[in-house]
N, C-alpha and C positions, 0 to 999 in steps of 0.2 A: 368519275366517267356517268355510271349510268343512269344518273340524276338527269345529265346535259341530253342525254341518248334522248330520256322523257319528254325533256322540254321540245326539243327539237323535231323530235316528227313530227307534230301536229299540222309546223309549217311548211314541212316537204308535202304531206297527202295535201296543204291546201296549194300550193304551187303543180303540183300534179293531179290538182283539179280542172285548172287554168289549161294545161295542157292536153290534159283529154278529151275536152270536151271540145275544145278546135280541132282537134283531130278525129273523133269521132265519125265523123258522115263520113271518114275514109276505110272504117273496118268493113273485112270482107266478112262474110258470115262463117267460115268459122271462130273465124276469133270473135263473131259477137255470137257464137256459142259460145266459148269460153269462157264470156266478161258476165255471162248467164250464169251458168256454173258455181261462177267464181262467185257470182251477190248471194246467191242463197248458198253457198260453204260457208261464208262472212256472215251471215245472213243467223246459221245457225249458232256459229260461234259468240257472235253477237248477244245472241239468250241464252245458251249456255252462260255462258259472261257474266250477264243481268241473273239471272239466278245464282251465281256465284254473290255478287255482292249482297241480294235482299237477306241470301242464308247468311250472310258474315254481317248481316247488321241487324240482326237477332241480337245475337251475342256480342259482340264488338263493332266499331267503324272498320268496315274495309279498306285495307291496304293499299293508300297509292294506286299502287303498280295493279290494282287488279277492277283500280278502279278506269287508269287510264289502258288498260286492252281493250274494256268496253267502249269506253271511245272511241280509240279510234279504230273496231270494227266497225260503230255506225256513226263515224265520216266515211269509212271506206267506203261501205253500205251506198251511202247518200253519192256517194261520187257516181261508182259505176251506174246506175243507177239515172243520174245526168248525164251518165255518156253515152247508155245504148236511149235513152229519152231522144240526145242529139240526134242520133245515129238514123233509130226510126222514122225522125221527121223526113229523111228523104225516103221512107217506103208508102207507097197512098194505100197499100193494104193497113201496114204498120196504121197512119194517120187514122183511117177509120176506126181500125179495134182501139186507140187509145180514147175513140170519143165513147167507149162500152163502159155502165159503171159495172167497176168491178176488173177492169184489164187497163193497168197501167203500162210504163215505157217496158217493164222490166220482162213482163209475159208477152207484150206484144214483141218485144225483140225475142223472142224465145221461139215464136209461131215461125217471125221470118228467117230466122236465121234457121231452122229445122224444114217448113215447108217448102221446097222450092213449085211455083203454083204451076210450070210447063210441065212436068211431070208427073202432074195431078186431072188428069180432064175431070176428071168425076171425084168429087165428095165420099165417095167411097173407098178410094185412095188413100186418104186422109186416112179414116177413120181406121183405118186398118194399121196405117204408120202409126199410129196412136196408141195403139192396140187396144180399140173400140169394139170390132168387128167379135162378138160373143162367139160364131164362128171357128175363132182361132183357135190352134191349140199348141200347147210349146211342149214337145214329144222331146223324152231323153234323149241326151249327142243329139239333139239339133242344135238351129244359129236359132237365136230368139226371131220372132218371126217379125216385131213390132220391134219401135225406140224407144229406149227402157225411159230415156231423159225428155222427151215427147208427152208417154203419156205419163211421167208428172208430173208436164206442168198440166194436161190439160188436167190430175188430179186437184192441183192447185186451182189452176180455174173454178173448178166445182166449186168449192169448198169456198170459192170466192164468191162469187153469186151468191150462195148460202147465207155468209155472215152478209151481203148486201141485200137483201128481198126485202129489207122495209124500207130501203133508204131512196130521196124521192128520185126522179126520175131514171129509177130502176126498171130494165125492160127482162133479163132473162133469170134470174131470182123471181121476181113476181112468177114468170112463167113455169120456175122450174116446182114454185109452191103450187100453184094451176094442178102440176103433174103429180106431185105427191098425193095428192088429194084424191084422184084417180085410181091412183097405183090401191093409196090405200083402201077406197073403196071397192076394187074388183080382187085385191086379198079379199076380205071382208067376207067378199059373196064366193070364195073358195076358187076364183080363175087357175089360180097361178097353183091349184094344187099338183099337174103334171111334174111342173119344176118344185116344188119341198119334196117331192116324191125320187123326184132322182141327184135332187142332193144328198139325201138320204143314200139314197143308193149309191153315191161315189165317193164321197168323204165318208170319212172316221168320225161322226162326230159325237160327243159323250151326251151319252142318255140324262146326267143331272144337268147341263148347261140348256140355260132358259130357249139359244136357238132351238137345242133341237125339238124343244116341249110345242114349236113354231110349227116344227115342218113336218111335226108327228100328227098335229090334226090339219094338215094341209096348206099352210096360208104362211107365206114370208113373214121372218122377224122385222117388226120395226125399221131393224137396222141396214136390212137388205132391200125393202122397201126405199126407205130413203136415198140409199145407193143408187137408185132402178131411176128414179127422180130425176137425180143430180148426174147421171152420167145420162138420161137424154136430154140435158137443161146442156152439156156442153157439146152430142152433138150436134144439139140443133145451131148453138156457136161458132161449131167447125164448118155447118153445112152456109150458115151466114157468111163466115171468114171467106170462106170457096167460093161460093158466088161474087162477092167483091171484089176480091184479088184477079179472078178471074175474067170481069165486066173489067176493070183498070186495067190489065196485061194486055185481053185481046180485043175489047170495044166489042165481044161476043156474046150474048146471055148464056151461061151455061150448062150443061148436060141435065135436065131434071135427077133427081135421085130414084134411085130404081124404083125403093116403095110409092112414089109416083108415078112413075112412067109406066111401072110394068106390076105392080099389086093393085095400082085402081085407086091409092089413097090418094086422097084432092086436097089435102087442107092442107095449102100451101102457108108458109107464115115468112111473112119479106125481113131481109135484115132493114133495122132499125138504122133511123139516120144514114140514111142512103138510097136519092132519089130514083123513079125511072128515068133512062135514058143518059144518067150517069157512064159516062165512057175515059 
């Protein structure tokens, strides 16, 4: 009985694939959010099974059931990705996002499913919703002031930009590298001393840790600098996503970010792969 189940399961998944790809265009945003969450959960299960296969291979041949579990998770992962790719084909902003190196169908679907552009007249709304506003605090016994799933998705976007930073055609990964060099130079010059001091005052950082040694010198640890540069690249991408989505939805230019319109920051980086006049 068990052997029959193992043989027939892949065939059932293949049939499911054909049905899902055809029907994916009719997914609601709630259903798309569910599939994005399911994709990442299955991906983690596939990684866990893969680790188990590799660990067992060092001592003996992995059991066929363990190999089967790995294969099924990998198949399901690909099918959900295909379904989300089909769904995002009908969403103009998601189509733009899929054209960015490091942003695939799943991340594009996550953005489209979580961000209602009609409720986000400025990119600041998206930054706050994604937990990327440094002024936000999650106080005890209060509701989380950001969307946890979107914040995790943004972390994945940042990791993807870092990994793709040397790939041909990459845009945001190269900007991340440039930003990291700037942040590193500023850190070495002691320009983040106030932040380092505040970190020591607000958090109980062990004096024997490498991080404490950096903060005590009035500097940020390399990991902190890396995170700052990565977060900057993600926020820039979200600003571009907002620009594209707003323009495509309304035909109008979106309001300029606060740092440009109010703080006299004149450096505006245009969204890649999005020609002026597109509506």
